C-alpha positions in Angstrom: -32.1 3.0 1.2 -29.5 5.6 2.3 -25.8 4.9 1.9 -23.5 5.8 4.7 -20.5 7.8 3.7 -17.1 6.8 4.9 -15.0 9.3 6.9 -12.0 10.9 5.2 -9.5 8.2 6.2 -12.0 5.4 5.3 -12.5 7.0 1.9 -8.7 7.2 1.2 -8.2 3.6 2.4 -11.1 2.4 0.2 -9.6 4.2 -2.8 -6.1 2.8 -2.2 -7.5 -0.7 -1.7 -9.4 -0.5 -5.0 -6.3 0.7 -6.9 -4.3 -2.0 -5.3 -6.8 -4.6 -6.6 -6.8 -2.9 -10.1 -10.5 -2.1 -9.6 -10.4 1.3 -11.3 -14.2 1.4 -11.7 -14.6 1.3 -7.9 -11.7 3.6 -7.3 -13.1 6.3 -9.6 -16.4 6.4 -7.7 -14.3 7.9 -4.8 -12.8 10.6 -7.0 -14.8 13.9 -7.3 -15.3 15.4 -10.8 -13.2 18.4 -9.8 -10.5 16.4 -8.0 -7.1 18.0 -8.2 -4.6 15.2 -8.6 -0.9 16.2 -8.7 1.7 13.5 -8.9 4.8 15.6 -8.1 7.1 15.8 -10.0 5.2 14.3 -12.9 2.2 16.4 -13.5 -1.4 17.4 -12.7 -4.8 16.1 -13.9 -8.4 16.7 -12.9 -11.3 14.4 -12.1 -11.9 10.6 -12.4 -11.0 10.6 -16.1 -7.7 12.3 -15.5 -6.8 10.2 -12.5 -7.6 6.9 -14.3 -5.7 8.2 -17.3 -2.6 8.4 -15.1 -3.0 5.3 -12.9 -4.2 2.6 -15.4 -1.3 3.0 -17.8 1.3 3.5 -15.1 0.2 0.3 -13.3 -0.2 -1.7 -16.5 3.2 -3.5 -16.1 2.6 -4.4 -12.5 1.6 -7.8 -11.3 0.7 -6.6 -7.8 0.7 -3.4 -5.8 1.1 -2.7 -2.1 0.5 0.6 -0.4 2.1 0.3 3.1 1.1 3.1 5.3 4.0 4.0 7.6 2.4 7.1 9.2 -1.1 8.6 9.0 -2.7 11.8 10.3 -6.3 12.8 9.8 -7.4 16.3 10.5 -11.1 16.6 9.6 -11.3 16.3 5.8 -7.5 16.1 5.3 -5.6 12.8 5.4 -1.8 12.8 5.4 0.0 9.6 4.6 3.6 8.6 4.5 3.6 5.4 2.4 5.9 2.9 1.0 4.4 2.0 -2.4 5.6 -1.4 -3.6 5.0 -2.6 -7.2 5.8 -6.1 -8.4 7.1 -6.2 -11.9 8.3 -9.2 -13.9 11.8 -8.3 -12.7 10.8 -8.2 -9.0 9.6 -5.7 -6.5 10.2 -1.9 -6.8 9.7 0.3 -3.8 8.9 4.0 -3.7 8.7 6.2 -0.6 5.7 8.6 -1.0 4.2 11.4 1.1 0.5 12.0 0.1 -2.0 14.6 1.0 -5.7 14.0 0.4 -8.8 16.1 1.0 -12.2 14.4 1.1 -15.7 16.0 0.9 -19.0 14.1 0.8 -17.3 10.7 0.5 -15.1 11.7 -2.5 -11.5 12.7 -2.8 -11.3 16.4 -4.0 -7.5 16.8 -3.6 -4.7 14.2 -4.0 -1.1 15.4 -4.1 1.7 12.8 -3.9 5.3 13.8 -3.4 8.2 11.4 -4.3 11.6 11.3 -5.9 11.1 10.2 -9.5 14.7 9.1 -9.7 13.9 6.4 -7.1 11.5 4.5 -9.4 11.7 5.7 -13.1 15.0 4.0 -13.9 13.6 0.7 -12.6 10.2 1.1 -14.4 9.6 -0.7 -17.8 9.7 1.6 -20.8 6.2 2.1 -22.4 5.6 -0.1 -25.5 6.3 1.5 -28.9 
């Protein structure tokens, strides 16, 4: 049985939906081993292990996540998203405007660069334990 690959936008949407649902196992199947993930201004990692190592701890204090897509442009393998990322914490919802660029090849994300103002969210984010 052959599996049909999603187009670039479908892959990105499936990835965001899996992250939203805290289904990191499903999300990481959509990240290529050589994926270049840069969360500007916070840093850069590579591949599913690196991406999961950033996302899982970051979202650990969240009760729910929403990724509201305000604008989207797909150009072949590239997907550009202007998003409003909303995260529900014990203290309420925190919103973060984000611009993201994804590149997709063979049904997996090979590039993911998000751009945002850290000062918008970090003062509102819970301090890590310890």
